[in-house]
N, C-alpha and C positions, 0 to 999 in steps of 0.2 A: 462807243458801242458797248453796252453792258451785257447783252445776251450772248450766249455761246453759239456760234454759227460755224459748223465744221465742214470743210471741203474734204471729200473722200475721193482720191485720185489714184490712177494706176493704169495698167495695161488694158487695152481693148481686147486682147486675146485670151485673157485669163479671168475666170470668175473666182470670187472669193467666198469661202464658206462663212455663214453667220458667226460661227465660233471664232473665226479669225478676227472679225470686226469687233466682237465682244472683248476678245483678248487685247486688241490694240487700245480700245477705250480704257481698259484698266490701267494702262500706262500713262494716259494723258492727265489723270487727276484733275478733273474739272467738274463744275457744277452741271445742272441739267442742260440738256442740249435743246436749243430753241429751233434749230433747223439743220438739215443736212443739205449741202450744196454738191451737185454732181453735174458732169458735162454732157449727159444725154447719150453717151456712147455705149456699145455693148461691153461686156467684161466687167471690170471693177465698178464702173459707174452704175451699171444695171444692178450689180450685187448690192451696192450702197443704197440704191432706191428701194429695193425689195426689203433690205434689213430695216431701213428707217420706217417704211410703211408697216412692217410687222411689229415694230416697237412703238407705234403711235407718234412718231416724230415727223413733223412737216418736212417735205422735200422741195427744194428749189432746183429746177433743172435749167442749166445755162447751155443751150444748144448753140453751136457756132453758126454764123451766117456765112455759108460757103460761097455766096455771091462775092465775098471779099477775097476769094482765092486763098493763097498761102497764109495770109494774115488772120484768117478766121479763127484758128486755134489760139494763137497768142492773144488776140483781142478778147476772146471769150475767157481765157485764163486770167487776164488782167481784171476783167469785170468780176470774176469769182473772188480773186484775191482782195479786191476792194470791198466786197460784201461779207467777208469772213473774219473770224477771230483765230481759227485753228486750221491746220492742214494735216490730214492723216494720209500719208503717201505710201501706197503699196508699190511693189516693183513695176516698172513700166519703161517706156522708151523716151524719145525726145520730148514728146508732149508732157509727160510726167515731170521730166527735168525742168521744162519751161515753167510748169506750175510751181515747182519747188523754188525756182529762182524768183518768180513773181511774189510768192508768199514771203520769201526772205526779204524782198524789197519793201513789202508792206509791214514787215516786222510781226508776222503772225507766229504763233506757237506752232512749231512743226515737229511731227514725229514720223520718221521713216521706219517702216516695218517690213518684215518678210511676208511671204504668202500665208503664214500661220498667225500673223498679227504680233509677232515678237519683235522688239526693237532691233532694227538693223543699223541704226545710227543713234548718236546721242540726241536726246530731246533738245531742241533749240527753242528757247523761250523768247529770244529777241536777237536781233543783229545790231551791233553798235552802229554800223554805217551801211546804208542801203547800197547795193551794187548798181552800176549803170548798165542797163540792158539795151541791146540794139533792137531794131524792129522785129527781129525773129526770136527774141527772148534770150539770146546768148549774151554773155558778158561783153560789153563794149571794150574794144582795144584802144587804149590811150596811146597817142604818139604817132 
């Protein structure tokens, strides 16, 4: 995959200002963005969609299939991770952590940021070994 495709993920309860997304992208040091991927939820996903459209960047929305029950979110997150090169993760809950775990497993470049777009964790450019996830996105327990 040669083009830069960035997932923007985070809380459904918090909107993010355009300036925060601009600030976060300054820390990623990458080429032109081919697409923004988001999960179709309110909050950060909606902010990502609005920011991308305002900047002329194509948006791909991955809405969960709620007919699948509790697996809808993790299945959607897996599809997003398979389609992306980068993850920009704003603060969130279990769904955001699942997205981070799946991005790690796919060896995406990951940047976790605070609500202002400043790095909240070290930039992870790859993970030496993928982690094994259970059906709900948690690290599988061996033994």
